[in-house]
N, CA, C and O atoms as CSV, one atom per row, in Angstrom:
chain,resi,resn,atom,element,x,y,z
A,1,MET,N,N,0.684,-1.245,0.069
A,1,MET,CA,C,0.097,-0.251,-0.105
A,1,MET,C,C,0.779,1.294,0.016
A,1,MET,O,O,1.984,1.283,0.266
A,2,PHE,N,N,0.188,2.525,-0.123
A,2,PHE,CA,C,0.674,3.410,-0.421
A,2,PHE,C,C,1.412,3.885,0.875
A,2,PHE,O,O,0.651,4.050,1.828
A,3,ASP,N,N,2.866,4.164,1.133
A,3,ASP,CA,C,3.360,4.398,2.325
A,3,ASP,C,C,4.704,5.414,2.252
A,3,ASP,O,O,5.822,5.050,2.616
A,4,PRO,N,N,4.429,6.619,1.771
A,4,PRO,CA,C,5.856,7.153,1.307
A,4,PRO,C,C,6.844,7.307,2.560
A,4,PRO,O,O,8.045,7.054,2.458
A,5,ASP,N,N,6.382,7.643,3.476
A,5,ASP,CA,C,7.316,7.877,4.621
A,5,ASP,C,C,8.344,6.722,4.975
A,5,ASP,O,O,9.556,6.917,5.072
A,6,ASN,N,N,7.622,5.297,5.187
A,6,ASN,CA,C,8.269,4.105,4.898
A,6,ASN,C,C,9.238,4.012,3.738
A,6,ASN,O,O,10.431,3.810,3.964
A,7,ASP,N,N,8.768,4.153,2.485
A,7,ASP,CA,C,9.398,4.288,1.560
A,7,ASP,C,C,10.699,4.756,1.412
A,7,ASP,O,O,11.569,3.960,1.058
A,8,ILE,N,N,11.061,6.307,1.698
A,8,ILE,CA,C,11.744,7.019,1.522
A,8,ILE,C,C,12.762,6.783,3.097
A,8,ILE,O,O,13.820,7.410,3.149
A,9,THR,N,N,12.508,6.194,3.883
A,9,THR,CA,C,13.203,5.986,4.983
A,9,THR,C,C,14.135,4.648,4.724
A,9,THR,O,O,15.345,4.522,4.914
A,10,ASN,N,N,13.159,3.673,4.219
A,10,ASN,CA,C,14.226,2.645,4.083
A,10,ASN,C,C,15.174,2.779,2.909
A,10,ASN,O,O,16.234,2.154,2.860
A,11,VAL,N,N,14.761,3.613,1.962
A,11,VAL,CA,C,15.996,3.732,0.699
A,11,VAL,C,C,16.971,4.615,1.780
A,11,VAL,O,O,18.155,4.282,1.754
A,12,TRP,N,N,16.588,5.758,2.776
A,12,TRP,CA,C,17.585,6.551,3.303
A,12,TRP,C,C,18.754,5.675,4.434
A,12,TRP,O,O,19.918,5.938,4.733
A,13,LYS,N,N,18.056,4.830,4.755
A,13,LYS,CA,C,18.480,3.489,5.563
A,13,LYS,C,C,19.837,2.700,4.867
A,13,LYS,O,O,21.002,2.442,5.172
A,14,ARG,N,N,18.801,2.476,3.617
A,14,ARG,CA,C,20.085,1.701,2.526
A,14,ARG,C,C,21.349,2.394,2.459
A,14,ARG,O,O,22.380,1.778,2.732
A,15,LEU,N,N,21.384,3.835,2.064
A,15,LEU,CA,C,21.925,4.387,1.962
A,15,LEU,C,C,22.866,4.745,2.686
A,15,LEU,O,O,23.975,4.865,2.166
A,16,LYS,N,N,22.715,4.977,3.889
A,16,LYS,CA,C,23.439,5.202,4.902
A,16,LYS,C,C,24.115,4.485,5.789
A,16,LYS,O,O,24.736,4.963,6.738
A,17,ASN,N,N,24.005,3.147,5.478
A,17,ASN,CA,C,24.629,1.921,5.679
A,17,ASN,C,C,25.559,1.461,4.871
A,17,ASN,O,O,26.162,0.416,5.117
A,18,ASP,N,N,25.791,2.227,3.762
A,18,ASP,CA,C,26.772,1.515,2.763
A,18,ASP,C,C,28.164,2.344,2.750
A,18,ASP,O,O,28.320,3.552,2.576
A,19,SER,N,N,28.799,1.681,2.905
A,19,SER,CA,C,30.184,2.258,3.458
A,19,SER,C,C,31.157,2.894,2.372
A,19,SER,O,O,32.137,3.596,2.626
A,20,ALA,N,N,30.681,2.500,1.063
A,20,ALA,CA,C,31.439,2.957,-0.273
A,20,ALA,C,C,30.623,4.062,-0.501
A,20,ALA,O,O,31.225,4.987,-1.048
A,21,LEU,N,N,29.562,4.247,-0.284
A,21,LEU,CA,C,28.556,5.583,-0.526
A,21,LEU,C,C,29.391,6.742,0.961
A,21,LEU,O,O,29.749,7.920,0.934
A,22,LEU,N,N,29.412,6.059,1.693
A,22,LEU,CA,C,29.582,6.993,2.858
A,22,LEU,C,C,31.399,7.249,2.312
A,22,LEU,O,O,31.466,8.475,2.216
A,23,THR,N,N,32.210,6.916,2.097
A,23,THR,CA,C,33.410,6.892,1.381
A,23,THR,C,C,33.512,8.244,0.446
A,23,THR,O,O,34.123,9.307,0.550
A,24,LEU,N,N,32.713,7.739,-0.407
A,24,LEU,CA,C,32.194,8.928,-1.652
A,24,LEU,C,C,31.943,10.352,-1.168
A,24,LEU,O,O,32.323,11.325,-1.820
A,25,LEU,N,N,31.403,10.432,-0.206
A,25,LEU,CA,C,31.006,11.542,0.736
A,25,LEU,C,C,31.665,12.019,1.807
A,25,LEU,O,O,31.147,12.758,2.644
A,26,ARG,N,N,32.954,11.581,1.834
A,26,ARG,CA,C,33.854,11.709,3.397
A,26,ARG,C,C,33.404,11.217,4.678
A,26,ARG,O,O,33.932,11.625,5.713
A,27,LEU,N,N,32.447,10.353,4.688
A,27,LEU,CA,C,31.911,10.415,6.139
A,27,LEU,C,C,32.117,8.755,6.112
A,27,LEU,O,O,32.350,8.113,5.088
A,28,THR,N,N,31.978,8.184,7.487
A,28,THR,CA,C,32.541,6.755,8.195
A,28,THR,C,C,31.225,6.485,8.688
A,28,THR,O,O,30.449,7.372,9.044
A,29,THR,N,N,30.924,5.004,8.712
A,29,THR,CA,C,29.887,4.224,9.416
A,29,THR,C,C,29.973,4.631,10.894
A,29,THR,O,O,29.054,4.425,11.687
A,30,GLU,N,N,30.976,5.141,11.171
A,30,GLU,CA,C,31.109,5.428,12.914
A,30,GLU,C,C,30.302,7.034,13.163
A,30,GLU,O,O,29.993,7.464,14.274
A,31,LYS,N,N,30.072,7.740,11.885
A,31,LYS,CA,C,29.339,8.788,12.134
A,31,LYS,C,C,27.818,8.335,12.924
A,31,LYS,O,O,27.188,7.283,12.815
A,32,SER,N,N,27.502,9.620,13.782
A,32,SER,CA,C,25.932,9.172,14.262
A,32,SER,C,C,24.895,8.852,12.952
A,32,SER,O,O,25.318,8.798,11.797
A,33,ASP,N,N,23.768,8.690,13.242
A,33,ASP,CA,C,22.683,9.081,12.296
A,33,ASP,C,C,22.303,10.580,12.052
A,33,ASP,O,O,21.778,11.029,11.033
A,34,LEU,N,N,22.552,11.053,12.821
A,34,LEU,CA,C,22.426,12.719,12.772
A,34,LEU,C,C,23.433,13.174,12.235
A,34,LEU,O,O,23.108,14.054,11.438
A,35,GLU,N,N,24.685,12.984,12.282
A,35,GLU,CA,C,25.780,13.698,11.145
A,35,GLU,C,C,24.885,13.085,9.827
A,35,GLU,O,O,24.105,13.825,9.227
A,36,ILE,N,N,25.065,11.748,9.461
A,36,ILE,CA,C,25.147,11.181,8.304
A,36,ILE,C,C,23.895,11.924,7.658
A,36,ILE,O,O,23.939,12.107,6.442
A,37,ALA,N,N,22.588,12.445,8.492
A,37,ALA,CA,C,21.284,12.778,8.088
A,37,ALA,C,C,21.579,14.301,7.451
A,37,ALA,O,O,20.942,14.826,6.538
A,38,LYS,N,N,22.561,14.790,8.078
A,38,LYS,CA,C,22.825,16.280,7.259
A,38,LYS,C,C,23.329,16.517,6.066
A,38,LYS,O,O,23.213,17.537,5.386
A,39,HIS,N,N,24.278,14.876,5.680
A,39,HIS,CA,C,24.619,14.887,4.047
A,39,HIS,C,C,23.663,13.793,3.332
A,39,HIS,O,O,23.544,13.827,2.107
A,40,ILE,N,N,23.146,13.054,3.919
A,40,ILE,CA,C,22.114,12.432,3.349
A,40,ILE,C,C,20.635,12.649,3.539
A,40,ILE,O,O,20.060,12.250,4.551
A,41,ILE,N,N,20.060,13.244,2.618
A,41,ILE,CA,C,19.009,13.989,3.340
A,41,ILE,C,C,17.820,13.567,2.376
A,41,ILE,O,O,17.865,13.147,1.220
A,42,LYS,N,N,16.519,13.863,3.391
A,42,LYS,CA,C,15.356,13.209,2.482
A,42,LYS,C,C,14.095,14.832,2.229
A,42,LYS,O,O,13.087,15.283,2.774
A,43,ARG,N,N,14.901,15.138,1.202
A,43,ARG,CA,C,14.145,16.522,1.014
A,43,ARG,C,C,14.770,17.094,-0.262
A,43,ARG,O,O,15.917,16.741,-0.539
A,44,SER,N,N,14.180,17.865,-0.986
A,44,SER,CA,C,14.810,18.603,-2.097
A,44,SER,C,C,15.370,20.072,-1.697
A,44,SER,O,O,16.111,20.629,-2.506
A,45,GLN,N,N,15.084,20.639,-0.631
A,45,GLN,CA,C,15.090,22.037,-0.357
A,45,GLN,C,C,16.377,22.277,0.988
A,45,GLN,O,O,16.223,21.730,2.080
A,46,TRP,N,N,17.222,22.886,0.778
A,46,TRP,CA,C,17.979,23.148,1.813
A,46,TRP,C,C,19.430,24.490,1.695
A,46,TRP,O,O,20.173,24.765,0.753
A,47,ASP,N,N,19.358,24.920,2.765
A,47,ASP,CA,C,20.258,26.220,2.117
A,47,ASP,C,C,21.326,26.548,2.920
A,47,ASP,O,O,21.588,27.737,3.105
A,48,ASP,N,N,22.124,25.489,3.534
A,48,ASP,CA,C,23.220,25.380,4.415
A,48,ASP,C,C,24.469,24.580,4.067
A,48,ASP,O,O,25.361,24.275,4.859
A,49,LEU,N,N,24.390,24.193,2.370
A,49,LEU,CA,C,25.567,23.720,1.945
A,49,LEU,C,C,26.713,24.722,1.891
A,49,LEU,O,O,26.465,25.854,1.475
A,50,ALA,N,N,28.048,24.374,2.307
A,50,ALA,CA,C,29.098,25.222,2.244
A,50,ALA,C,C,30.617,24.468,2.209
A,50,ALA,O,O,30.755,23.351,2.707
A,51,GLY,N,N,31.344,24.934,1.798
A,51,GLY,CA,C,33.032,24.618,1.576
A,51,GLY,C,C,32.925,23.357,1.055
A,51,GLY,O,O,32.015,23.255,0.232
A,52,THR,N,N,33.583,22.320,1.273
A,52,THR,CA,C,33.925,20.926,0.528
A,52,THR,C,C,32.726,20.286,1.163
A,52,THR,O,O,32.909,19.070,1.089
A,53,GLU,N,N,31.815,20.491,1.633
A,53,GLU,CA,C,30.617,19.590,1.804
A,53,GLU,C,C,30.097,18.891,0.580
A,53,GLU,O,O,30.353,19.290,-0.556
A,54,LYS,N,N,29.332,17.795,0.852
A,54,LYS,CA,C,28.576,16.510,-0.081
A,54,LYS,C,C,27.438,16.399,0.529
A,54,LYS,O,O,27.285,16.291,1.746
A,55,ARG,N,N,26.428,16.429,-0.475
A,55,ARG,CA,C,24.870,15.989,-0.037
A,55,ARG,C,C,24.223,15.538,-1.145
A,55,ARG,O,O,24.210,15.862,-2.333
A,56,VAL,N,N,23.621,14.608,-0.388
A,56,VAL,CA,C,22.778,13.383,-1.253
A,56,VAL,C,C,21.690,14.016,-0.985
A,56,VAL,O,O,21.659,14.450,0.166
A,57,CYS,N,N,20.313,14.341,-1.952
A,57,CYS,CA,C,19.136,14.504,-1.458
A,57,CYS,C,C,17.922,13.632,-2.219
A,57,CYS,O,O,17.526,13.693,-3.383
A,58,VAL,N,N,17.476,12.768,-1.057
A,58,VAL,CA,C,16.571,11.881,-1.859
A,58,VAL,C,C,15.094,12.372,-1.800
A,58,VAL,O,O,14.700,12.515,-0.643
A,59,TYR,N,N,14.399,12.595,-2.539
A,59,TYR,CA,C,12.765,12.899,-2.404
A,59,TYR,C,C,11.764,12.373,-3.651
A,59,TYR,O,O,11.966,11.635,-4.615
A,60,PHE,N,N,10.808,12.971,-3.256
A,60,PHE,CA,C,9.787,12.264,-4.701
A,60,PHE,C,C,9.708,13.363,-5.305
A,60,PHE,O,O,10.038,14.483,-4.915
A,61,ARG,N,N,9.037,12.869,-6.765
A,61,ARG,CA,C,8.648,13.668,-7.443
A,61,ARG,C,C,7.238,12.989,-7.748
A,61,ARG,O,O,7.013,11.830,-7.398
A,62,PRO,N,N,6.127,13.915,-8.542
A,62,PRO,CA,C,4.674,13.645,-8.691
A,62,PRO,C,C,4.897,12.055,-9.247
A,62,PRO,O,O,5.866,11.522,-9.789
A,63,SER,N,N,3.647,11.576,-8.889
A,63,SER,CA,C,3.173,10.187,-8.789
A,63,SER,C,C,2.583,9.866,-10.494
A,63,SER,O,O,1.974,10.842,-10.932
A,64,ARG,N,N,2.630,9.229,-11.025
A,64,ARG,CA,C,2.022,8.801,-12.756
A,64,ARG,C,C,1.207,7.953,-12.590
A,64,ARG,O,O,1.307,7.076,-11.732
A,65,ARG,N,N,0.237,8.082,-13.411
A,65,ARG,CA,C,-0.739,6.964,-13.762
A,65,ARG,C,C,-0.351,5.822,-14.063
A,65,ARG,O,O,0.748,5.890,-14.614
A,66,ALA,N,N,-0.839,4.490,-13.939
A,66,ALA,CA,C,0.043,3.359,-14.305
A,66,ALA,C,C,-1.119,2.381,-14.886
A,66,ALA,O,O,-1.121,1.189,-14.581
A,67,GLY,N,N,-2.083,2.930,-15.719
A,67,GLY,CA,C,-2.791,2.121,-16.331
A,67,GLY,C,C,-4.038,1.300,-15.668
A,67,GLY,O,O,-5.108,1.122,-16.249
A,68,LEU,N,N,-3.685,0.768,-14.191
A,68,LEU,CA,C,-4.859,0.657,-13.600
A,68,LEU,C,C,-5.466,1.878,-12.630
A,68,LEU,O,O,-4.625,2.734,-12.354
A,69,ASP,N,N,-6.410,2.024,-12.236
A,69,ASP,CA,C,-7.080,2.809,-11.630
A,69,ASP,C,C,-6.655,2.964,-9.921
A,69,ASP,O,O,-6.723,3.949,-9.186
A,70,ILE,N,N,-6.251,1.726,-9.681
A,70,ILE,CA,C,-5.760,1.506,-8.179
A,70,ILE,C,C,-3.881,1.027,-8.179
A,70,ILE,O,O,-3.300,0.432,-7.272
A,71,VAL,N,N,-3.433,1.397,-9.163
A,71,VAL,CA,C,-1.779,1.402,-9.227
A,71,VAL,C,C,-1.092,3.129,-9.733
A,71,VAL,O,O,-1.483,3.948,-10.565
A,72,THR,N,N,0.061,3.117,-8.773
A,72,THR,CA,C,0.386,4.451,-9.268
A,72,THR,C,C,1.898,4.401,-9.657
A,72,THR,O,O,2.508,3.975,-8.676
A,73,GLU,N,N,2.558,4.605,-10.459
A,73,GLU,CA,C,4.286,4.461,-10.659
A,73,GLU,C,C,4.580,5.877,-9.587
A,73,GLU,O,O,4.156,7.029,-9.677
A,74,GLU,N,N,5.177,5.450,-8.918
A,74,GLU,CA,C,5.946,6.301,-7.812
A,74,GLU,C,C,7.388,6.863,-8.307
A,74,GLU,O,O,8.195,6.099,-8.836
A,75,VAL,N,N,7.660,8.212,-8.111
A,75,VAL,CA,C,9.162,8.378,-8.662
A,75,VAL,C,C,9.909,8.699,-7.972
A,75,VAL,O,O,9.445,9.588,-7.257
A,76,LEU,N,N,11.266,8.386,-7.660
A,76,LEU,CA,C,11.788,8.983,-6.259
A,76,LEU,C,C,13.061,9.719,-7.202
A,76,LEU,O,O,13.457,9.182,-8.236
A,77,GLN,N,N,13.428,10.554,-6.872
A,77,GLN,CA,C,14.725,11.488,-7.429
A,77,GLN,C,C,15.765,11.354,-6.167
A,77,GLN,O,O,15.492,11.255,-4.971
A,78,ILE,N,N,17.171,11.384,-6.876
A,78,ILE,CA,C,17.997,11.359,-5.855
A,78,ILE,C,C,19.092,12.399,-6.843
A,78,ILE,O,O,19.437,12.233,-8.013
A,79,ASP,N,N,19.413,13.357,-6.002
A,79,ASP,CA,C,20.508,14.111,-6.543
A,79,ASP,C,C,21.605,14.402,-5.682
A,79,ASP,O,O,21.441,14.391,-4.462
A,80,CYS,N,N,23.279,14.795,-6.469
A,80,CYS,CA,C,24.071,14.566,-5.525
A,80,CYS,C,C,24.468,16.103,-5.841
A,80,CYS,O,O,24.278,16.702,-6.900
A,81,HIS,N,N,24.910,16.461,-4.968
A,81,HIS,CA,C,25.512,17.888,-4.971
A,81,HIS,C,C,26.928,18.017,-4.100
A,81,HIS,O,O,27.010,17.798,-2.892
A,82,VAL,N,N,28.170,18.472,-5.086
A,82,VAL,CA,C,29.485,18.343,-4.277
A,82,VAL,C,C,30.327,19.584,-5.214
A,82,VAL,O,O,30.033,19.888,-6.370
A,83,PRO,N,N,31.419,20.187,-4.404
A,83,PRO,CA,C,31.762,21.252,-5.099
A,83,PRO,C,C,32.620,21.191,-6.657
A,83,PRO,O,O,33.535,20.436,-6.983
A,84,ALA,N,N,32.241,21.805,-7.104
A,84,ALA,CA,C,32.341,22.294,-8.574
A,84,ALA,C,C,33.541,21.375,-9.228
A,84,ALA,O,O,33.338,20.671,-10.218
A,85,LYS,N,N,34.493,21.441,-8.730
A,85,LYS,CA,C,35.935,20.733,-9.163
A,85,LYS,C,C,35.872,19.282,-8.634
A,85,LYS,O,O,36.674,18.606,-9.279
A,86,GLN,N,N,35.386,18.733,-7.939
A,86,GLN,CA,C,34.866,17.427,-7.943
A,86,GLN,C,C,33.387,16.852,-8.820
A,86,GLN,O,O,32.859,15.744,-8.729
A,87,ASP,N,N,33.180,17.437,-9.242
A,87,ASP,CA,C,31.898,16.954,-10.514
A,87,ASP,C,C,31.893,15.535,-10.466
A,87,ASP,O,O,30.886,14.861,-10.250
A,88,TYR,N,N,33.270,15.000,-10.715
A,88,TYR,CA,C,33.302,13.570,-11.106
A,88,TYR,C,C,32.535,12.732,-9.861
A,88,TYR,O,O,31.675,11.852,-9.907
A,89,VAL,N,N,33.163,13.330,-8.819
A,89,VAL,CA,C,32.412,12.752,-7.550
A,89,VAL,C,C,30.946,12.655,-7.716
A,89,VAL,O,O,30.669,11.603,-7.141
A,90,ALA,N,N,29.979,13.103,-8.126
A,90,ALA,CA,C,28.856,13.291,-8.259
A,90,ALA,C,C,28.475,12.352,-9.194
A,90,ALA,O,O,27.445,11.710,-8.990
A,91,TYR,N,N,29.231,12.138,-10.332
A,91,TYR,CA,C,28.862,10.712,-11.029
A,91,TYR,C,C,29.098,9.216,-10.398
A,91,TYR,O,O,28.486,8.159,-10.551
A,92,GLN,N,N,30.422,9.635,-9.505
A,92,GLN,CA,C,30.510,8.275,-8.613
A,92,GLN,C,C,29.498,7.999,-7.852
A,92,GLN,O,O,28.824,6.990,-8.060
A,93,VAL,N,N,29.246,8.804,-6.908
A,93,VAL,CA,C,28.092,8.568,-6.244
A,93,VAL,C,C,26.754,8.115,-6.711
A,93,VAL,O,O,26.142,7.260,-6.070
A,94,GLN,N,N,26.191,8.728,-7.966
A,94,GLN,CA,C,25.342,8.131,-8.636
A,94,GLN,C,C,25.624,6.806,-9.018
A,94,GLN,O,O,24.672,6.063,-8.780
A,95,LYS,N,N,26.617,6.233,-9.537
A,95,LYS,CA,C,26.845,4.946,-10.043
A,95,LYS,C,C,26.539,3.788,-8.621
A,95,LYS,O,O,25.798,2.806,-8.578
A,96,GLN,N,N,27.466,4.402,-7.523
A,96,GLN,CA,C,27.086,3.763,-6.360
A,96,GLN,C,C,25.579,3.615,-6.083
A,96,GLN,O,O,25.069,2.503,-6.213
A,97,ILE,N,N,24.992,4.452,-5.786
A,97,ILE,CA,C,23.339,4.683,-5.530
A,97,ILE,C,C,22.880,3.688,-6.620
A,97,ILE,O,O,21.850,3.074,-6.344
A,98,ARG,N,N,23.384,3.456,-7.649
A,98,ARG,CA,C,22.068,2.629,-8.843
A,98,ARG,C,C,22.661,1.578,-8.041
A,98,ARG,O,O,21.779,0.864,-7.564
A,99,SER,N,N,23.928,1.193,-7.691
A,99,SER,CA,C,23.777,-0.218,-7.552
A,99,SER,C,C,23.549,-0.541,-5.874
A,99,SER,O,O,24.030,-1.472,-5.228
A,100,LEU,N,N,22.764,0.416,-5.467
A,100,LEU,CA,C,22.301,-0.191,-4.163
A,100,LEU,C,C,20.596,-0.181,-4.487
A,100,LEU,O,O,19.818,-0.902,-3.863
A,101,LEU,N,N,20.284,0.513,-5.285
A,101,LEU,CA,C,18.709,0.884,-5.565
A,101,LEU,C,C,18.028,-0.136,-6.747
A,101,LEU,O,O,16.822,-0.375,-6.802
A,102,HIS,N,N,18.810,-0.561,-7.464
A,102,HIS,CA,C,18.306,-0.931,-8.471
A,102,HIS,C,C,17.887,-2.332,-8.654
A,102,HIS,O,O,18.740,-3.207,-8.805
A,103,ASN,N,N,16.584,-2.610,-8.651
A,103,ASN,CA,C,15.964,-3.801,-7.925
A,103,ASN,C,C,15.717,-4.307,-6.637
A,103,ASN,O,O,15.332,-5.375,-6.161
A,104,TYR,N,N,16.177,-2.825,-6.083
A,104,TYR,CA,C,15.817,-2.891,-3.940
A,104,TYR,C,C,14.491,-3.383,-4.037
A,104,TYR,O,O,13.907,-3.192,-5.104
A,105,GLU,N,N,13.961,-3.928,-3.206
A,105,GLU,CA,C,12.822,-4.452,-2.892
A,105,GLU,C,C,12.646,-3.929,-1.430
A,105,GLU,O,O,13.253,-4.341,-0.442
A,106,VAL,N,N,11.668,-2.912,-1.480
A,106,VAL,CA,C,10.862,-2.670,0.074
A,106,VAL,C,C,9.319,-2.648,-0.117
A,106,VAL,O,O,8.597,-2.245,-1.029
A,107,SER,N,N,9.055,-3.312,1.249
A,107,SER,CA,C,7.456,-3.917,1.498
A,107,SER,C,C,6.830,-4.484,-0.112
A,107,SER,O,O,5.780,-4.205,-0.689
A,108,GLY,N,N,7.636,-5.113,-0.388
A,108,GLY,CA,C,7.260,-5.681,-1.824
A,108,GLY,C,C,6.867,-4.875,-3.042
A,108,GLY,O,O,6.051,-5.176,-3.913
A,109,ARG,N,N,7.655,-3.727,-2.920
A,109,ARG,CA,C,7.502,-3.003,-4.504
A,109,ARG,C,C,9.036,-3.112,-4.405
A,109,ARG,O,O,9.699,-3.026,-3.371
A,110,ILE,N,N,9.545,-3.343,-5.825
A,110,ILE,CA,C,10.900,-3.200,-6.280
A,110,ILE,C,C,11.323,-1.986,-7.370
A,110,ILE,O,O,10.960,-1.936,-8.546
A,111,PHE,N,N,12.205,-1.002,-6.654
A,111,PHE,CA,C,12.739,0.138,-7.491
A,111,PHE,C,C,13.886,-0.307,-8.472
A,111,PHE,O,O,14.894,-1.006,-8.364
A,112,TYR,N,N,13.126,0.594,-9.733
A,112,TYR,CA,C,13.674,0.403,-11.052
A,112,TYR,C,C,14.801,1.574,-11.254
A,112,TYR,O,O,14.426,2.704,-10.942
A,113,PHE,N,N,15.786,1.468,-11.612
A,113,PHE,CA,C,16.711,2.710,-12.204
A,113,PHE,C,C,15.947,3.609,-13.429
A,113,PHE,O,O,16.167,3.195,-14.567
A,114,ASP,N,N,15.076,4.793,-13.302
A,114,ASP,CA,C,14.749,5.186,-14.537
A,114,ASP,C,C,15.328,6.302,-15.492
A,114,ASP,O,O,14.735,6.944,-16.358
A,115,GLY,N,N,16.654,6.357,-15.096
A,115,GLY,CA,C,17.772,7.129,-15.792
A,115,GLY,C,C,18.280,8.569,-15.368
A,115,GLY,O,O,17.709,9.372,-14.630
A,116,GLN,N,N,19.408,8.686,-15.970
A,116,GLN,CA,C,20.079,9.660,-15.291
A,116,GLN,C,C,19.400,11.076,-15.763
A,116,GLN,O,O,19.027,11.207,-16.929
A,117,LEU,N,N,19.266,12.053,-14.870
A,117,LEU,CA,C,18.772,13.426,-15.308
A,117,LEU,C,C,20.117,14.406,-15.924
A,117,LEU,O,O,19.958,15.335,-16.717
A,118,GLY,N,N,21.219,14.041,-15.460
A,118,GLY,CA,C,22.224,14.826,-16.113
A,118,GLY,C,C,22.935,15.935,-15.097
A,118,GLY,O,O,23.084,15.569,-13.931
A,119,GLU,N,N,23.305,17.037,-15.404
A,119,GLU,CA,C,23.476,18.075,-14.560
A,119,GLU,C,C,22.383,19.060,-14.141
A,119,GLU,O,O,21.788,19.724,-14.990
A,120,LEU,N,N,22.165,19.140,-13.073
A,120,LEU,CA,C,21.036,20.145,-12.127
A,120,LEU,C,C,21.401,21.235,-11.427
A,120,LEU,O,O,22.404,21.162,-10.718
A,121,PRO,N,N,20.769,22.248,-11.491
A,121,PRO,CA,C,20.980,23.514,-10.860
A,121,PRO,C,C,21.489,23.085,-9.227
A,121,PRO,O,O,21.150,22.063,-8.631
A,122,SER,N,N,22.202,23.943,-8.818
A,122,SER,CA,C,22.873,23.828,-7.161
A,122,SER,C,C,23.214,25.270,-7.187
A,122,SER,O,O,23.006,26.148,-8.024
A,123,MET,N,N,23.908,25.263,-5.810
A,123,MET,CA,C,24.585,26.631,-5.268
A,123,MET,C,C,25.777,26.740,-5.959
A,123,MET,O,O,26.515,25.859,-6.402
A,124,PRO,N,N,25.902,28.543,-6.003
A,124,PRO,CA,C,27.167,28.778,-6.874
A,124,PRO,C,C,28.688,27.770,-6.333
A,124,PRO,O,O,28.884,27.510,-5.146
A,125,GLY,N,N,29.254,27.498,-7.012
A,125,GLY,CA,C,30.185,26.823,-6.617
A,125,GLY,C,C,30.457,25.296,-6.319
A,125,GLY,O,O,31.496,24.747,-5.950
A,126,PHE,N,N,29.121,24.742,-6.610
A,126,PHE,CA,C,29.129,23.331,-6.590
A,126,PHE,C,C,28.389,22.846,-7.798
A,126,PHE,O,O,28.003,23.598,-8.693
A,127,PHE,N,N,28.213,21.572,-7.776
A,127,PHE,CA,C,27.884,20.608,-8.954
A,127,PHE,C,C,26.904,19.702,-8.730
A,127,PHE,O,O,27.022,19.104,-7.661
A,128,CYS,N,N,25.688,19.320,-9.606
A,128,CYS,CA,C,24.691,18.821,-9.345
A,128,CYS,C,C,24.768,17.509,-10.298
A,128,CYS,O,O,25.215,17.664,-11.435
A,129,ALA,N,N,24.381,16.327,-9.909
A,129,ALA,CA,C,24.017,15.512,-10.980
A,129,ALA,C,C,23.097,14.521,-10.201
A,129,ALA,O,O,23.459,14.016,-9.138
A,130,GLY,N,N,21.693,14.227,-10.873
A,130,GLY,CA,C,20.297,13.542,-10.457
A,130,GLY,C,C,20.124,12.103,-11.174
A,130,GLY,O,O,20.762,11.679,-12.137
A,131,SER,N,N,19.166,11.508,-10.502
A,131,SER,CA,C,18.866,10.399,-11.281
A,131,SER,C,C,17.603,9.946,-10.693
A,131,SER,O,O,17.274,10.399,-9.597
A,132,ARG,N,N,16.727,8.948,-11.411
A,132,ARG,CA,C,15.144,8.859,-10.799
A,132,ARG,C,C,15.368,7.271,-10.776
A,132,ARG,O,O,16.161,6.537,-11.365
A,133,TYR,N,N,14.250,7.028,-9.770
A,133,TYR,CA,C,13.835,5.674,-9.370
A,133,TYR,C,C,12.536,5.375,-9.865
A,133,TYR,O,O,11.783,6.295,-9.547
A,134,ARG,N,N,11.997,4.562,-10.451
A,134,ARG,CA,C,10.355,4.506,-10.001
A,134,ARG,C,C,10.176,2.790,-9.537
A,134,ARG,O,O,11.018,1.899,-9.649
A,135,PHE,N,N,8.572,2.694,-8.910
A,135,PHE,CA,C,8.388,1.694,-8.627
A,135,PHE,C,C,6.882,1.791,-8.357
A,135,PHE,O,O,6.309,2.864,-8.168
A,136,TYR,N,N,6.222,0.471,-8.353
A,136,TYR,CA,C,4.941,0.887,-8.362
A,136,TYR,C,C,4.224,0.607,-7.073
A,136,TYR,O,O,4.810,-0.052,-6.214
A,137,SER,N,N,2.736,1.148,-6.818
A,137,SER,CA,C,2.218,1.014,-5.534
A,137,SER,C,C,0.786,0.978,-5.552
A,137,SER,O,O,0.205,1.660,-6.396
A,138,LEU,N,N,0.115,0.257,-4.718
A,138,LEU,CA,C,-1.463,0.088,-4.704
A,138,LEU,C,C,-1.535,1.588,-3.929
A,138,LEU,O,O,-0.738,2.249,-3.264
A,139,ILE,N,N,-2.825,1.745,-4.346
A,139,ILE,CA,C,-3.320,3.163,-3.960
A,139,ILE,C,C,-4.086,2.657,-2.442
A,139,ILE,O,O,-4.652,3.486,-1.729
């Protein structure tokens, strides 16, 4: 059934528990959930990125109709913001996230890579690369 909080929280947990992703973000598994939550956030809006920080934003885009009236295609977008001179890191992060989420199952729903979004807007001095994932949900 439709449960966006559970879906996004499970994706967040999967990302925050991956040591390869945390290494790319210059974090470690020894960091507290609160510290990791400052770098892997469950929303698209923020105003506190500075210096050499890196940030992954996980959030929903509008649902799409999926043929049957009781099924929707849900769309999860993931953006990675890094200092502009480290643009390659954003693509490495996206590659790692794809390995974690493509065919990942949460509560009977399977996430599918829905393509890269390429370069997206970011704060001055930062670079952003995005991707999307889709899954199907009963209303």
